[in-house]
C-alpha positions as a printed Julia matrix, in Angstrom:
553×3 Matrix{Float64}:
 150.77   61.76  133.97
 151.7    62.27  137.63
 154.83   60.28  138.48
 153.41   59.01  141.76
 151.37   56.21  140.22
 150.54   54.68  143.61
 148.61   57.83  144.57
 144.97   57.78  143.54
 143.87   60.65  141.36
 141.39   63.11  142.92
 138.31   61.91  141.02
 138.98   58.18  140.98
 136.05   57.36  143.27
 133.63   59.36  141.09
 135.05   58.23  137.75
 132.11   56.01  136.75
 129.18   57.59  138.57
 127.99   59.56  135.52
 128.67   56.88  132.95
 126.51   56.24  129.9
 125.08   52.78  129.33
 126.51   53.1   125.82
 130.04   52.14  126.77
 133.39   52.75  125.11
 133.56   49.18  123.84
 131.15   50.45  121.16
 134.07   52.55  119.88
 136.49   49.64  120.03
 138.1    50.92  123.24
 138.74   48.03  125.62
 141.17   47.16  128.42
 141.42   50.79  129.44
 142.99   51.6   132.8
 140.19   53.88  133.94
 137.43   55.89  132.3
 136.49   59.24  133.88
 132.91   59.84  132.8
 131.39   63.33  132.54
 133.33   64.88  135.42
 132.19   68.4   136.43
 134.47   71.4   136.11
 136.04   71.32  139.62
 136.95   67.63  139.27
 138.51   68.24  135.85
 140.51   71.1   137.38
 141.85   68.75  140.04
 142.67   66.01  137.57
 144.42   68.45  135.2
 146.63   69.84  137.96
 147.26   66.42  139.53
 148.45   65.11  136.16
 150.74   68.14  135.64
 148.75   69.17  132.56
 147.85   72.64  133.84
 148.49   75.41  136.37
 146.11   77.54  138.39
 146.42   81.27  137.75
 145.32   84.38  139.63
 141.57   84.37  140.4
 141.06   80.87  139.05
 141.58   80.3   135.3
 143.36   77.1   134.31
 146.46   77.75  132.2
 147.69   75.09  129.79
 150.36   74.72  127.14
 149.49   73.06  123.84
 153.14   72.29  123.11
 154.33   72.13  119.52
 150.99   73.05  117.99
 149.62   76.42  119.06
 147.15   76.66  116.17
 145.14   74.46  113.85
 147.07   72.05  111.66
 144.85   72.74  108.65
 147.04   70.82  106.23
 146.75   67.65  108.36
 142.96   67.37  108.17
 141.43   64.57  106.07
 137.99   63.18  105.25
 137.48   59.48  104.6
 136.35   58.99  101.02
 133.68   56.29  100.85
 130.66   55.52   98.71
 127.85   56.8   100.94
 129.12   60.4   101.15
 131.74   60.98   98.44
 129.3    62.61   95.99
 128.27   65.18   98.61
 131.75   66.38   99.58
 133.73   69.21   97.99
 137.08   67.46   97.62
 140.23   69.55   97.41
 142.32   71.84   99.59
 140.12   71.64  102.67
 138.68   68.14  102.3
 141.62   65.91  101.48
 140.59   62.31  100.78
 141.68   59.48  103.06
 140.98   55.82  102.35
 138.7    53.7   104.52
 141.42   51.08  104.78
 144.02   53.57  106.02
 141.52   54.99  108.52
 140.7    51.54  109.91
 144.39   50.67  110.26
 145.22   53.94  112.04
 142.16   53.61  114.31
 143.18   50.07  115.25
 146.64   51.26  116.27
 145.12   54.11  118.29
 142.74   51.69  120.04
 145.69   49.48  120.92
 147.69   52.47  122.17
 144.93   53.37  124.64
 144.87   49.96  126.32
 146.08   50.33  129.9
 145.64   54.12  129.81
 143.16   56.58  131.34
 140.66   58.47  129.22
 138.14   61.24  129.93
 134.69   61.24  128.36
 132.28   64.13  127.97
 128.82   63.35  126.61
 127.1    66.47  125.35
 125.17   68.07  122.49
 125.99   70.42  119.61
 123.16   72.74  118.57
 120.87   74.72  120.87
 117.76   74.2   118.71
 116.18   71.03  120.17
 114.9    70.07  116.71
 118.42   70.06  115.27
 120.66   69.09  118.19
 123.39   66.5   117.62
 124.34   64.11  120.47
 128.15   63.94  120.57
 130.84   62.23  122.63
 134.34   63.6   123.16
 136.92   61.06  124.35
 140.22   62.61  125.41
 143.55   61.59  126.86
 143.99   64.85  128.76
 141.73   65.99  131.58
 141.91   69.6   130.42
 140.67   68.59  126.97
 137.68   67.08  128.76
 137.17   70.43  130.49
 137.47   72.23  127.15
 134.79   69.97  125.62
 132.55   70.43  128.64
 132.96   74.2   128.37
 132.4    74.47  124.64
 129.49   72.09  124.04
 125.98   71.89  125.47
 125.93   70.05  128.77
 123.6    67.29  129.91
 122.4    68.14  133.39
 120.67   65.0   134.67
 122.23   61.66  135.59
 119.4    59.77  133.87
 119.95   61.66  130.6
 123.69   60.95  130.78
 123.04   57.26  131.32
 120.77   57.15  128.25
 123.09   59.21  126.03
 123.93   57.58  122.7
 126.28   59.7   120.56
 125.57   60.27  116.89
 129.13   61.47  116.38
 132.26   60.77  118.43
 135.65   62.47  118.56
 138.69   60.66  119.98
 141.53   63.12  120.71
 144.83   61.56  121.82
 147.71   64.08  121.51
 150.53   61.7   122.46
 149.58   59.21  119.74
 151.35   60.09  116.51
 150.86   58.79  113.01
 153.62   57.37  110.85
 153.3    59.15  107.49
 155.02   56.31  105.62
 152.68   53.72  107.13
 149.45   55.68  107.6
 149.38   57.93  104.54
 149.22   61.14  106.58
 151.18   64.27  105.79
 152.94   64.3   109.17
 152.71   62.76  112.63
 149.68   65.01  113.25
 146.25   64.04  111.95
 142.62   65.1   112.11
 140.5    62.57  110.2
 136.71   62.56  109.86
 134.73   59.5   108.85
 131.09   60.4   108.18
 129.99   56.83  107.54
 131.4    55.65  110.88
 130.27   58.86  112.63
 133.76   59.11  114.1
 136.72   61.49  114.04
 140.21   60.77  115.37
 142.8    63.38  116.31
 146.44   62.75  117.19
 149.77   64.49  117.41
 148.35   67.83  118.56
 147.17   69.23  121.89
 145.58   72.36  120.37
 142.0    72.15  121.66
 140.6    74.13  118.75
 140.86   70.95  116.68
 138.14   69.33  118.81
 135.84   72.31  118.48
 136.33   72.71  114.73
 135.91   69.0   114.09
 132.37   69.13  115.48
 131.73   72.31  113.47
 132.86   70.51  110.31
 130.47   67.66  111.11
 127.54   70.06  111.46
 128.57   71.8   108.25
 128.07   68.47  106.51
 124.88   67.28  108.2
 122.74   70.41  108.58
 122.67   71.71  104.96
 121.29   68.31  103.96
 118.25   69.3   106.07
 117.99   72.8   104.56
 119.7    74.46  107.54
 122.49   76.95  106.89
 125.55   76.27  109.04
 127.59   79.41  109.58
 131.02   80.45  110.85
 129.65   83.51  112.57
 128.85   85.17  115.87
 125.32   86.38  116.64
 123.56   88.77  118.97
 120.11   90.28  119.4
 118.89   93.77  120.28
 116.24   94.8   122.76
 113.64   94.82  119.98
 114.46   91.26  119.01
 116.49   92.24  115.95
 119.12   89.55  115.31
 122.52   90.26  113.75
 125.04   87.69  112.55
 128.74   88.39  112.02
 130.7    86.24  109.55
 134.48   86.27  109.64
 137.68   84.3   110.05
 139.56   84.19  113.34
 141.03   87.57  114.2
 138.56   89.67  112.19
 136.47   90.67  115.21
 133.58   88.19  115.44
 133.95   87.67  119.17
 134.86   91.25  120.03
 132.14   92.96  117.99
 129.35   90.6   118.97
 130.11   91.03  122.7
 128.16   94.29  122.76
 126.87   95.43  126.18
 123.78   96.91  124.48
 122.83   93.62  122.84
 122.4    90.06  124.07
 124.96   87.53  122.87
 123.61   84.37  121.22
 127.1    83.02  120.53
 130.55   83.98  119.33
 131.56   81.57  116.56
 129.27   78.86  115.15
 125.55   78.96  114.39
 122.77   77.45  112.36
 119.93   79.27  110.59
 116.83   77.09  110.44
 113.16   77.81  109.81
 112.98   78.66  113.53
 115.74   81.3   113.35
 119.37   81.41  114.48
 120.78   79.0   117.07
 124.2    78.55  118.62
 126.03   75.28  118.11
 127.92   75.69  121.4
 127.71   76.56  125.08
 131.03   78.36  125.29
 133.27   80.95  123.7
 136.8    80.47  122.35
 138.34   83.91  122.07
 141.78   85.23  121.16
 143.21   87.06  124.17
 146.53   88.43  122.92
 146.83   92.08  124.01
 143.29   91.97  125.38
 142.25   95.33  126.79
 139.9    95.84  129.76
 138.86   99.15  128.19
 138.12   97.92  124.64
 136.89   94.41  125.51
 135.81   94.46  129.17
 133.55   91.4   129.09
 136.07   89.07  127.48
 138.86   90.48  129.64
 136.83   89.71  132.77
 136.62   86.05  131.72
 140.42   85.77  131.99
 139.96   86.38  135.74
 137.36   83.68  136.41
 137.34   80.09  137.6
 136.18   77.81  134.8
 138.11   79.56  132.04
 140.78   77.57  130.2
 143.69   79.69  128.93
 145.86   78.24  126.16
 149.5    79.34  125.87
 149.04   82.46  128.01
 152.12   83.31  130.07
 151.94   84.13  133.76
 154.26   84.99  136.63
 154.99   81.68  138.42
 155.1    83.41  141.83
 152.13   85.79  141.71
 150.25   83.69  139.11
 149.18   86.9   137.37
 148.71   86.76  133.62
 150.62   88.68  130.98
 148.16   88.96  128.1
 150.62   91.06  126.1
 153.23   88.32  125.94
 153.3    86.67  122.52
 156.54   84.75  123.08
 154.69   81.42  122.83
 152.21   82.42  120.12
 150.07   85.28  118.86
 147.17   82.83  119.07
 146.66   82.81  122.84
 143.13   81.62  123.6
 140.49   81.56  126.32
 137.67   79.02  126.46
 134.92   80.06  128.84
 131.19   79.44  129.34
 128.9    81.67  127.33
 127.1    82.48  130.59
 130.21   84.4   131.72
 129.21   87.14  129.29
 126.76   89.17  131.36
 124.21   89.81  128.62
 124.34   86.39  126.95
 121.12   84.57  126.1
 120.61   81.39  128.14
 118.47   79.95  125.32
 121.32   80.48  122.8
 118.79   80.99  120.02
 116.62   83.78  118.62
 114.66   84.78  115.52
 115.7    85.49  111.95
 118.49   88.02  111.28
 117.65   91.58  110.36
 121.3    92.32  109.58
 124.04   90.1   108.15
 127.6    91.41  108.54
 130.64   90.12  106.64
 133.83   91.0   108.54
 136.93   91.33  106.41
 140.38   92.26  107.67
 141.77   94.07  104.64
 145.56   94.12  105.01
 145.91   96.1   101.75
 144.13   99.07  103.37
 141.78   99.9   100.47
 138.32   98.56  101.41
 135.79  101.02  102.89
 135.11  100.56  106.61
 131.49   99.66  105.81
 129.5    99.0   102.63
 125.96   97.88  101.88
 125.54   94.89   99.55
 122.63   93.81   97.38
 121.72   90.07   97.45
 123.88   89.12   94.46
 126.86   91.07   95.8
 126.29   89.38   99.14
 126.57   85.95   97.58
 129.67   86.95   95.59
 131.44   88.19   98.72
 130.21   85.23  100.77
 131.65   82.76   98.28
 134.87   84.81   97.97
 135.35   85.18  101.74
 138.09   87.8   101.34
 140.1    88.59  104.46
 143.57   88.27  105.93
 144.77   85.47  108.16
 146.03   86.96  111.39
 149.31   85.86  112.97
 149.15   82.6   114.9
 145.71   81.3   113.93
 147.19   78.62  111.68
 150.56   76.91  111.72
 153.12   78.7   109.56
 151.7    82.23  109.73
 154.19   84.99  110.54
 153.62   88.42  112.03
 152.44   90.0   108.78
 148.79   89.27  107.87
 148.36   86.98  104.89
 145.74   87.97  102.31
 143.45   85.05  101.68
 140.1    84.01  100.25
 138.32   81.63  102.61
 135.04   80.63  101.02
 131.95   81.23  103.16
 134.28   82.95  105.67
 135.2    79.5   106.94
 136.66   77.51  104.05
 138.61   74.95  106.12
 135.39   73.79  107.77
 133.07   73.7   104.75
 132.34   70.2   103.47
 129.86   70.82  100.63
 130.54   72.99   97.6
 130.47   76.71   98.57
 127.51   77.31   96.24
 125.36   75.02   98.42
 125.9    77.28  101.44
 125.6    80.43   99.33
 122.24   79.44   97.85
 120.9    78.69  101.32
 122.09   82.09  102.54
 120.53   83.96   99.61
 117.16   82.24  100.1
 117.13   83.14  103.77
 118.27   86.75  103.19
 115.54   87.31  100.62
 112.83   85.49  102.57
 113.45   87.46  105.77
 114.49   90.8   104.23
 117.91   91.02  105.9
 120.32   93.86  105.16
 123.85   92.75  104.28
 126.92   94.79  105.22
 130.62   94.35  104.42
 132.72   95.71  107.3
 136.48   96.17  107.06
 138.22   95.7   110.41
 141.66   95.84  108.79
 143.86   98.73  107.72
 143.31  102.23  106.39
 145.67  104.93  105.13
 147.9   102.31  103.54
 148.6    98.59  103.71
 149.91   96.72  106.75
 153.2    98.27  107.84
 152.3   101.72  106.46
 148.69  102.44  107.36
 147.03  101.8   110.7
 144.32   99.43  111.91
 140.82  100.91  111.74
 139.78  102.1   115.2
 137.48   99.65  116.98
 135.54  102.68  118.24
 134.82  103.76  114.66
 133.88  100.2   113.7
 131.48   99.99  116.64
 129.91  103.34  115.74
 129.32  102.18  112.16
 127.89   98.85  113.31
 125.6   100.53  115.83
 124.28  102.79  113.07
 123.73   99.82  110.77
 122.0    97.73  113.44
 119.79  100.59  114.62
 118.71  101.38  111.04
 120.02  104.95  111.12
 122.69  104.13  108.52
 119.94  103.27  106.04
 118.83  106.92  106.08
 122.09  108.62  105.03
 123.46  109.45  101.58
 125.49  106.78   99.77
 128.06  106.74   96.98
 128.64  103.86   94.58
 132.06  102.27   94.92
 133.94  102.64   91.58
 135.36   99.1    91.62
 133.03   96.82   93.58
 129.79   98.68   92.88
 128.45   98.36   96.41
 126.96  101.31   98.29
 129.2   103.21  100.71
 127.76  105.72  103.23
 129.24  109.2   103.03
 128.46  110.08  106.63
 127.85  108.45  109.97
 127.5   110.07  113.37
 130.63  109.57  115.47
 132.86  108.72  112.5
 135.01  111.29  110.6
 133.68  111.52  107.05
 137.13  111.19  105.46
 137.48  107.69  106.94
 134.39  106.51  105.06
 136.25  107.06  101.78
 139.59  105.33  102.3
 141.13  107.08   99.28
 141.16  110.22  101.43
 143.31  108.5   104.06
 146.15  107.58  101.68
 149.01  109.98  100.91
 148.37  109.44   97.2
 144.96  108.79   95.61
 146.74  107.44   92.54
 148.58  104.86   94.64
 145.35  104.01   96.47
 143.47  103.21   93.26
 146.42  101.24   91.92
 146.3    99.09   95.05
 142.5    98.82   94.93
 142.59   97.74   91.28
 145.21   95.12   92.17
 142.89   93.77   94.87
 140.05   93.57   92.33
 142.32   91.49   90.1
 142.9    89.07   92.97
 139.15   88.74   93.53
 138.59   87.98   89.84
 141.41   85.44   89.73
 140.18   83.7    92.88
 136.6    83.49   91.59
 137.71   81.63   88.47
 137.64   78.51   90.62
 133.88   78.96   91.05
 132.91   80.24   87.59
 131.76   76.91   86.18
 129.17   76.4    88.94
 128.04   79.99   89.58
 125.15   81.67   87.71
 125.97   84.67   85.52
 124.24   87.18   87.82
 126.59   86.22   90.67
 129.64   86.67   88.44
 128.35   90.09   87.4
 128.16   91.15   91.05
 131.94   91.05   91.35
 134.46   93.89   90.94
 135.29   95.63   87.66
 138.88   96.5    86.81
 139.7   100.19   86.3
 140.87  101.1    82.81
 142.19  104.36   84.23
 142.17  104.85   87.98
 140.05  107.89   88.99
 142.48  109.99   90.99
 140.39  113.13   91.34
């Protein structure tokens, strides 16, 4: 907060002009100092700078620091366990139960904390398909969080529509309010708690804006599958012939980079639904990693770091020239940019298109043994979708070091999945088979050896392979059957050296390669034991087979 309390903030006269008739007293928020309703981007800029929350950088992006938390606090997320929804939720590592009583007590303290304080409200929608759009409200303590919400979610353009807006889910994000673990039953002072019965989520103890975005994603992951709509942690684009492609993957595996293709129109970079109408974006913005961003390799995303309206998290800049240093990871590897989807030149204003022709699973294989691209049959697709094998990249979650951490994140988005993985997998299989989509597993990780020995697969080679897959030309080449996973691997692709397509050729020792590959298969099998009781036999059979004797010739 600005120390000169007798000076009116820049937007004080406009604070209530775009207010909804459905006031904050409906959320138990009363005696507030001032409510700033649905401010546009320039006003949120002014408020953020006035309140010393942010700085203006060269050519206009707003630069903010998220403080202690520079990534998601995944271990501090809870779901209220109550009778109306408890049978539908996959309780465990990602959906930790929280009691209704503890939620009510913590909410009451938060409501009391906000009395006499300013808040910012953004009323918006999640979901670009009008038939499946969710009215949401984001209530924040920080002006720049309001700007983030306005950037990421679908805006309401008319004053009349804003006045009539009634949210079906509300997020209250108050970073300076901290829980007391002994009193509140949280793991730490930080908390992200969803209550599906109350249609409310509360966030405290963290300024990392990704928590707001992923909370709404988690909500949609609960609600949409109940309507037969597949919710997906994926990017999506569409070719000139209307052929849609979706790209599943965890943060850092290339969803944003690979879907921002100048030859194809971008539907969205992170979260989508697949309904009977086709694919639709949940959001109106992009939230991209920008560490070591290159204007040559990623020109469109790089250009967004030079535009007014972009919010840059934890990016360093020269305080005199205000020029950014995108190579500086001294704060975190997880530097981020939130910017409107419209800043990508070839984005689709409608944010929706038809049914996918190609489904791509992006895996960052830190062990360096997976082929750069493989074609999966439907059962293999479901096996790999449920497994969600990849590596967590430095900085994307609290506690990650420089070295990638091999992980299995079910549905390529485990922390945000609320139902059992099989529910999402069955929806995916039905849609793949109904619409005849090809499924590809693409390794954007290492080759020639594991992390520290091998090297990261060239993005130029990955793009060449993807272009061949999306154009259909890769369907016409010769394939070999992988000796461990059984999927089909192309033996040639224009623009890609043939030896790269068989990663065993890139290792100094084929014997060592197959030893490492067999060890990875063992990890797959061990991980899938958690799903064996619920999964049909034909899905289990689609998994890897251990090598009795590694084929070294």
